C-alpha positions in Angstrom: -29.7 -24.3 -20.9 -30.3 -20.6 -20.5 -28.5 -18.9 -17.5 -29.5 -15.5 -16.4 -26.9 -13.3 -14.6 -26.7 -9.6 -13.6 -23.8 -7.6 -12.5 -24.6 -5.5 -9.5 -22.4 -2.4 -8.7 -24.3 0.7 -9.8 -25.5 2.0 -6.3 -21.8 1.8 -4.9 -20.3 3.4 -8.0 -22.8 6.1 -7.9 -22.0 6.8 -4.3 -18.2 6.9 -5.0 -18.5 9.2 -8.0 -17.1 12.7 -7.8 -19.6 15.0 -5.9 -21.3 12.1 -4.2 -24.4 10.1 -5.2 -27.4 11.6 -7.1 -30.5 10.9 -5.2 -32.5 10.5 -8.5 -30.0 7.9 -9.9 -30.2 5.7 -6.7 -34.0 6.0 -6.8 -34.0 5.0 -10.4 -31.8 2.0 -9.6 -34.3 1.0 -6.9 -37.3 1.2 -9.1 -35.7 -0.8 -11.8 -34.5 -3.5 -9.4 -38.0 -3.8 -7.9 -39.5 -4.1 -11.4 -37.0 -6.9 -12.3 -37.5 -8.8 -9.0 -41.3 -8.7 -9.5 -41.0 -10.0 -13.0 -38.7 -12.8 -12.1 -40.8 -13.8 -9.1 -43.9 -14.2 -11.4 -41.8 -16.3 -13.7 -40.3 -18.4 -11.0 -36.8 -17.6 -12.2 -33.7 -17.2 -10.1 -30.7 -15.3 -11.4 -27.0 -15.2 -10.4 -26.1 -11.7 -9.3 -22.3 -10.9 -9.4 -22.1 -8.1 -6.6 -19.2 -6.1 -5.6 -17.9 -6.2 -2.0 -18.4 -2.5 -1.7 -22.2 -3.1 -2.4 -22.3 -5.4 0.6 -20.7 -2.8 2.8 -22.5 0.4 1.6 -25.8 -1.0 0.4 -26.2 -4.4 2.2 -30.0 -4.3 2.0 -29.9 -4.5 -1.7 -27.6 -7.7 -1.6 -29.9 -9.2 1.2 -33.0 -8.3 -0.9 -31.5 -10.2 -3.9 -30.6 -13.3 -1.6 -33.9 -13.2 0.2 -35.7 -13.4 -3.3 -33.7 -16.7 -3.9 -31.1 -15.2 -6.3 -27.6 -16.5 -6.1 -25.1 -14.0 -4.8 -21.5 -14.2 -6.3 -18.5 -12.1 -6.4 -17.8 -9.2 -8.8 -14.6 -7.8 -7.2 -14.4 -5.3 -4.4 -14.9 -1.9 -6.0 -15.1 -3.0 -9.7 -11.3 -2.7 -10.4 -10.3 -4.6 -13.6 -8.2 -7.7 -12.9 -5.8 -6.7 -15.7 -5.2 -3.3 -13.9 -4.1 -5.1 -10.7 -1.0 -6.9 -9.6 -1.3 -10.4 -8.2 -1.0 -9.0 -4.7 -3.5 -6.4 -5.3 -6.0 -8.9 -6.8 -5.5 -11.2 -3.8 -6.3 -8.4 -1.4 -9.2 -7.2 -3.6 -10.8 -10.7 -3.9 -10.4 -11.6 -0.2 -12.0 -8.4 0.8 -14.9 -8.7 -1.6 -15.6 -12.4 -0.7 -15.4 -11.6 3.0 -17.9 -8.7 2.7 -20.3 -10.6 0.7 -20.2 -13.6 3.0 -20.6 -11.4 6.1 -23.6 -9.8 4.5 -25.7 -12.9 3.5 -24.1 -15.5 5.8 -23.4 -17.9 3.0 -20.4 -19.1 1.1 -19.5 -17.3 -2.2 -18.8 -19.8 -4.7 -18.7 -17.7 -8.0 -16.8 -14.9 -9.4 -16.9 -12.6 -12.6 -14.2 -10.3 -13.3 -15.2 -6.6 -14.0 -15.1 -6.1 -17.9 -14.2 -9.8 -18.3 -10.7 -8.7 -17.5 -9.0 -12.2 -17.1 -7.2 -12.9 -20.3 -4.0 -14.7 -21.6 -1.9 -12.0 -19.9 -3.1 -12.6 -16.2 -3.7 -16.3 -15.8 -2.5 -16.1 -12.3 -5.9 -14.8 -11.6 -7.4 -18.3 -11.5 -5.1 -19.4 -8.9 -6.0 -16.4 -6.7 -9.8 -17.2 -7.2 -9.1 -20.7 -6.0 -7.2 -19.6 -3.0 -10.2 -17.5 -1.9 -12.7 -20.3 -2.2 -14.0 -19.6 -5.5 -15.4 -22.8 -7.4 -16.5 -21.4 -10.6 -15.7 -18.4 -12.7 -17.7 -16.6 -15.5 -14.9 -14.1 -16.6 -13.7 -15.5 -19.9 -14.7 -13.6 -23.0 -13.5 -16.1 -25.7 -13.1 -13.7 -28.5 -11.5 -10.3 -29.2 -12.8 -7.3 -27.8 -11.6 -3.6 -27.1 -10.6 -4.4 -23.6 -8.7 -7.7 -24.1 -10.7 -10.8 -24.5 -9.4 -14.3 -24.4 -9.6 -15.5 -28.2 -7.2 -18.4 -27.6 -9.5 -20.0 -25.0 -11.1 -22.0 -27.7 -14.6 -22.8 -26.1 -17.8 -20.9 -25.5 -19.4 -23.6 -23.5 -18.9 -24.7 -19.9 -15.4 -26.0 -19.4 -13.0 -27.2 -16.7 -9.9 -25.0 -16.3 -6.6 -26.5 -15.2 -4.0 -24.0 -14.1 -0.9 -25.2 -12.0 -2.3 -27.4 -9.5 -5.9 -26.0 -9.3 -9.1 -26.8 -11.2 -11.9 -24.3 -11.6 -15.3 -24.5 -13.5 -15.5 -21.9 -16.2 -18.7 -20.4 -17.7 -17.4 -18.4 -20.7 -19.5 -15.9 -22.5 -21.6 -17.6 -25.4 -20.8 -16.4 -28.9 -22.7 -15.6 -32.1 -20.8 -17.0 -35.1 -21.0 -15.1 -38.4 -18.7 -16.9 -40.7 -15.3 -16.4 -39.1 -16.5 -13.5 -37.1 -17.3 -14.3 -33.4 -19.0 -11.8 -31.1 -21.1 -11.9 -28.0 -24.8 -11.3 -28.2 -26.4 -12.0 -24.9 -25.5 -9.0 -22.8 -24.2 -5.5 -22.4 -23.9 -3.5 -25.5 -24.1 -6.5 -27.6 -27.6 -7.2 -26.3 -28.6 -3.5 -27.1 -27.0 -3.8 -30.6 -28.5 -7.0 -32.1 -32.1 -7.1 -32.9 -34.3 -9.2 -30.6 -35.1 -11.9 -33.2 -31.3 -12.5 -33.7 -30.7 -13.0 -29.9 -33.8 -15.3 -29.6 -32.9 -17.3 -32.7 -29.3 -17.8 -31.5 -30.5 -18.9 -28.1 -33.0 -21.3 -29.5 -30.1 -23.1 -31.6 -27.8 -23.2 -28.6 -27.4 -25.8 -25.7 -25.8 -23.1 -23.6 -26.7 -19.5 -23.5 -25.8 -17.1 -20.6 -26.9 -13.5 -20.3 -25.1 -10.7 -18.4 -26.8 -7.4 -17.7 -26.0 -4.2 -15.8 -28.8 -1.8 -14.7 -27.1 0.9 -16.5 -27.4 -1.1 -19.7 -31.2 -0.9 -19.4 -31.7 2.7 -18.5 -32.7 5.0 -21.4 -31.2 8.4 -20.8 -28.9 10.8 -22.6 -25.2 9.9 -22.2 -22.3 12.2 -21.8 -18.7 12.1 -23.0 -16.6 11.2 -20.1 -14.0 13.8 -19.1 -10.4 12.8 -19.7 -9.8 12.8 -15.9 -12.9 10.6 -15.1 -11.9 8.1 -18.0 -8.4 7.7 -16.9 -9.4 7.4 -13.3 -11.8 4.5 -14.0 -10.2 2.8 -17.0 -6.5 3.3 -16.0 -5.4 4.2 -19.5 -5.2 7.4 -21.6 -8.2 9.4 -21.9 -7.8 10.4 -25.7 -10.8 11.7 -27.5 -10.9 8.5 -29.6 -11.0 6.3 -26.5 -13.5 8.4 -24.7 -15.8 8.6 -27.9 -15.7 4.8 -28.3 -16.8 4.3 -24.8 -19.6 6.8 -25.4 -20.9 5.0 -28.4 -20.8 1.7 -26.7 -22.6 2.8 -23.6 -25.3 4.7 -25.6 -26.2 2.5 -28.5 -29.6 0.8 -28.2 -30.4 2.1 -24.7 -33.9 3.2 -25.8 -35.5 -0.3 -25.9 -33.1 -2.4 -23.9 -35.3 -2.8 -20.9 -38.2 -3.7 -23.0 -36.0 -6.4 -24.9 -34.9 -7.8 -21.6 -38.6 -7.9 -20.1 -39.6 -9.7 -23.4 -36.6 -12.2 -23.1 -37.5 -13.1 -19.6 -41.2 -13.6 -20.4 -40.5 -15.8 -23.4 -37.7 -18.1 -22.0 -36.9 -20.2 -19.2 -33.8 -19.5 -17.3 -31.7 -20.9 -14.3 -29.0 -19.4 -12.3 -25.4 -20.8 -12.4 -25.7 -22.8 -9.2 -28.6 -24.7 -10.7 -26.9 -25.0 -14.0 -23.8 -26.6 -12.4 -25.9 -29.3 -11.0 -27.3 -30.2 -14.5 -24.0 -30.4 -16.2 -22.0 -33.5 -16.5 -18.6 -32.2 -15.7 -16.9 -35.5 -16.7 -18.0 -34.7 -20.3 -17.1 -31.1 -20.5 -13.9 -29.9 -22.4 -10.8 -29.4 -20.2 -8.7 -26.4 -20.9 -5.1 -26.5 -19.8 -3.5 -23.1 -19.1 0.1 -22.3 -18.4 
């Protein structure tokens, strides 16, 4: 089972940047989205698109375009604030606003959620309760390995699971991992997709019963990157903008961008994919692992 997902926030983030949106960037996002939609239509593939609530408010035509093309719309927070940078009250407000904006935009219930930067970890398990309170039926936020910005290495599974937390249950689609000895790492999206050679990605998917991609349009754009200013880094990441931290982010956002779009096009052309909604109907949830969190 191969699941195709995208995280959609670039238009709104560009509009909210200091100095306002750059028309050339908006045009580039529009062009890239058109190319992807045409390719997916030719292949008969529908993806899950995790969209921010702010996108539904400032660029509703993008959200409706995705929905009208048969792609599943799910929630990616309101303005891309990381869950581990919010209090429970702030996340409750953020999630409610995001879900409401998306539902108002497309006229359908929002069932899925992905935290920005996979920011649900051992330290904010209360986030699952907030998702359930806002009508979310499945989550795709768990990164079941170590990573720079958290991760959830104790989760124990990189296949679909049922999470039990307090009195709620929620379906979880964690990020699948590449196992190299004792080392575990993502491979199917973001900087990991850009880093690993295509043949390794394809071979790993071929050997797996479950694979899930995750892409941002910015991951696919080949252009020179700039080192973030301390102010911009601290405003977005809510942590100290030391030179080391900013340089690490620069490397992660720059590596492999030259051929990432070509790799994705090849991946879509050579593989069948479904969205999470379809995958959920194919899974026997009575046979999936149960993860009890407390």
